[in-house]
C-alpha positions in Angstrom: -49.6 -94.1 16.7 -48.1 -94.9 13.4 -46.6 -91.8 11.8 -48.0 -90.7 8.4 -45.6 -91.2 5.5 -43.8 -88.0 4.4 -45.1 -86.5 1.2 -43.3 -87.6 -1.8 -42.0 -84.8 -4.1 -40.6 -85.6 -7.5 -36.9 -85.3 -7.6 -35.5 -84.2 -10.9 -32.3 -85.6 -12.2 -29.6 -83.4 -13.6 -30.6 -84.4 -17.1 -34.2 -83.4 -16.5 -33.2 -80.2 -14.8 -31.1 -79.4 -17.9 -34.0 -80.1 -20.2 -36.3 -77.8 -18.1 -33.7 -75.0 -18.1 -33.1 -75.3 -21.9 -36.9 -75.3 -22.5 -37.4 -72.2 -20.3 -34.5 -70.5 -22.1 -35.9 -71.3 -25.5 -39.4 -70.1 -24.5 -38.1 -66.8 -23.1 -36.0 -66.1 -26.2 -38.8 -67.0 -28.5 -41.2 -64.7 -26.7 -38.6 -61.9 -26.6 -38.1 -62.3 -30.4 -41.8 -62.4 -31.0 -42.5 -59.2 -29.1 -39.5 -57.5 -30.7 -40.6 -58.2 -34.2 -44.4 -57.9 -33.8 -44.5 -54.1 -33.9 -42.4 -54.1 -37.1 -44.8 -56.7 -38.7 -47.9 -54.8 -37.7 -46.4 -51.5 -38.9 -45.5 -53.0 -42.2 -49.0 -54.6 -42.5 -50.7 -51.3 -41.7 -48.6 -49.4 -44.3 -49.4 -52.1 -46.9 -53.1 -51.9 -46.0 -53.2 -48.1 -46.4 -51.2 -48.2 -49.6 -53.5 -50.9 -51.2 -56.6 -49.0 -50.0 -55.4 -45.8 -51.8 -53.7 -47.4 -54.8 -56.2 -50.2 -55.6 -59.1 -48.5 -57.5 -56.8 -46.2 -59.6 -54.4 -49.0 -60.2 -57.2 -51.1 -61.8 -58.1 -48.1 -64.0 -54.4 -47.7 -65.1 -54.2 -51.5 -65.8 -57.1 -51.2 -68.2 -55.4 -48.3 -70.0 -52.1 -50.2 -70.3 -53.9 -53.3 -71.6 -55.5 -51.1 -74.3 -52.1 -49.6 -75.1 -53.3 -46.1 -74.2 -50.3 -45.4 -72.0 -46.8 -44.7 -73.5 -44.6 -47.7 -73.0 -47.5 -50.1 -72.5 -45.6 -53.0 -74.1 -42.8 -52.6 -71.6 -45.2 -52.5 -68.6 -47.0 -55.5 -69.9 -43.9 -57.5 -70.6 -41.9 -56.6 -67.4 -44.5 -55.7 -64.8 -47.7 -57.5 -65.9 -49.4 -54.3 -66.9 -48.9 -52.6 -63.6 -47.2 -49.2 -63.2 -45.9 -49.4 -59.6 -47.0 -46.4 -57.5 -49.0 -44.8 -60.3 -52.4 -45.5 -58.8 -51.2 -44.2 -55.4 -50.0 -40.9 -56.9 -53.1 -40.6 -59.1 -55.4 -41.0 -56.1 -53.5 -38.4 -54.1 -53.7 -35.9 -57.0 -57.4 -36.6 -57.4 -58.0 -35.9 -53.7 -56.0 -32.7 -54.1 -58.1 -31.7 -57.1 -61.3 -32.4 -55.1 -60.0 -30.2 -52.3 -59.3 -27.3 -54.8 -62.8 -27.7 -56.3 -64.4 -27.8 -52.8 -62.7 -24.5 -51.9 -64.5 -22.6 -54.7 -68.1 -21.4 -54.6 -69.1 -23.5 -57.5 -67.6 -26.6 -56.0 -69.3 -25.9 -52.7 -72.7 -25.7 -54.4 -72.0 -28.9 -56.2 -71.2 -30.8 -53.0 -74.2 -29.2 -51.2 -76.4 -30.5 -54.0 -75.0 -34.0 -53.7 -75.4 -33.9 -50.0 -79.0 -32.7 -50.3 -79.7 -35.6 -52.7 -78.2 -38.2 -50.3 -80.2 -36.8 -47.4 -83.4 -37.5 -49.3 -82.7 -41.3 -49.5 -84.1 -42.9 -46.3 -81.4 -45.5 -45.5 -78.5 -43.6 -47.0 -79.5 -40.5 -45.0 -78.7 -42.1 -41.6 -75.4 -43.6 -42.8 -74.2 -40.4 -44.4 -75.1 -38.2 -41.4 -73.3 -40.5 -39.0 -70.2 -40.7 -41.1 -70.2 -37.0 -41.7 -70.4 -36.3 -38.0 -67.6 -38.8 -37.3 -65.4 -37.2 -39.9 -66.1 -33.7 -38.6 -65.3 -34.8 -35.0 -61.9 -36.3 -36.2 -61.3 -33.1 -38.2 -61.7 -31.0 -35.1 -58.8 -32.8 -33.3 -56.5 -30.6 -35.4 -58.6 -27.4 -35.3 -57.5 -24.0 -34.3 -59.2 -21.2 -32.3 -62.6 -22.3 -31.0 -62.2 -25.8 -32.4 -59.0 -26.3 -30.4 -61.1 -26.9 -27.3 -61.7 -30.4 -28.7 -58.1 -31.1 -27.8 -58.6 -30.6 -24.1 -58.2 -33.7 -21.9 -60.1 -33.9 -18.7 -61.0 -36.4 -16.0 -64.6 -37.5 -15.3 -65.0 -38.2 -11.6 -67.8 -39.6 -9.6 -68.8 -38.3 -6.1 -67.4 -40.4 -3.3 -65.5 -42.8 -5.6 -61.8 -42.7 -6.2 -62.2 -43.3 -9.9 -61.2 -41.2 -12.9 -62.2 -41.7 -16.5 -60.3 -40.1 -19.4 -62.4 -37.7 -21.4 -62.2 -35.2 -24.2 -64.1 -31.9 -24.2 -66.0 -31.8 -27.4 -68.2 -28.7 -27.0 -69.7 -26.0 -24.8 -73.2 -24.6 -24.4 -75.4 -22.7 -22.0 -78.1 -24.8 -20.2 -81.7 -23.8 -19.6 -80.8 -22.6 -16.1 -78.1 -20.3 -17.5 -75.2 -22.5 -16.3 -72.2 -23.1 -18.6 -72.0 -26.7 -19.6 -69.5 -28.8 -21.4 -69.9 -32.1 -23.4 -67.2 -34.6 -22.6 -66.6 -37.7 -24.7 -65.3 -40.7 -22.8 -64.0 -43.3 -25.3 -64.1 -47.1 -24.8 -60.8 -49.0 -24.7 -59.4 -50.1 -27.0 -61.9 -48.8 -29.6 -62.1 -44.9 -29.3 -64.7 -44.8 -32.0 -67.4 -45.7 -29.4 -67.9 -44.4 -25.9 -70.1 -42.4 -23.6 -71.0 -38.7 -23.7 -71.3 -36.8 -20.5 -72.7 -33.3 -19.9 -70.7 -31.7 -17.1 -70.9 -28.2 -15.6 -67.8 -26.3 -16.7 -66.9 -25.5 -13.1 -66.8 -29.2 -12.3 -64.3 -30.1 -15.0 -61.2 -31.7 -13.7 -58.4 -30.8 -16.0 -55.6 -33.2 -16.9 -52.6 -31.0 -17.4 -50.3 -34.1 -17.1 -51.8 -35.6 -20.3 -51.7 -34.5 -23.9 -54.3 -35.7 -26.4 -51.7 -38.1 -27.9 -50.8 -39.6 -24.6 -54.4 -40.0 -23.6 -55.2 -41.7 -26.9 -52.2 -44.0 -26.5 -53.5 -45.0 -23.0 -56.9 -45.8 -24.4 -55.7 -47.8 -27.4 -53.1 -49.8 -25.4 -55.6 -50.6 -22.6 -53.3 -48.6 -20.2 -50.1 -50.5 -21.1 -48.6 -47.2 -22.5 -48.6 -44.5 -19.9 -46.8 -41.1 -19.8 -43.1 -41.7 -19.4 -43.4 -45.5 -20.1 -42.0 -45.1 -23.6 -39.0 -43.1 -22.4 -38.2 -45.7 -19.7 -38.7 -48.6 -22.1 -36.5 -47.1 -24.8 -32.8 -48.2 -24.8 -30.4 -45.6 -23.5 -28.2 -44.0 -26.2 
């Protein structure tokens, strides 16, 4: 019987091998540079975004004052900086937030904000939006709470019977059920968006604590899709 011809494999010349090696080296170096600089670019972009968000409205107001020559040195700012006082809007916004905090801490200020809140809750569409945002802000605020509110900082695992599976959850509250059992509400965030997720009601005796995870570590795991795990940052950082 005639033998079948041996399979033909492409044979690379030395020039072609050199081209492949150079291309691979360039690709690896480009990716290494990209991943090295990407966190710096994203950090700078986030800082700029936050700065513009805080500075923007007040900066527009200050520009109007400078254009009308109501600010000392307006001619200088118009001639040298186009009518902008760098950083003034940012500082003014921070001072305004501080002033609101001082007012809200007094009885008269509390009554004022309660009156505004009561007005918003009477508007059909605005009512739902305001209540949702208020609850979200209160939940975020409880992350740094003390005393009873500190229980929101507890990290637990949500398990399923007969399944070797664990979900990262945060204890958000405690209450007593109709049968007299102590229950806990556990929020399990979606990855990588922790603003949405699932809410479980678990008996307190069935909670599986996660002493190996802090809130910061758990949130990093969620935001990074598990790429950042406890100890991974230390192992990835260069030795001194």
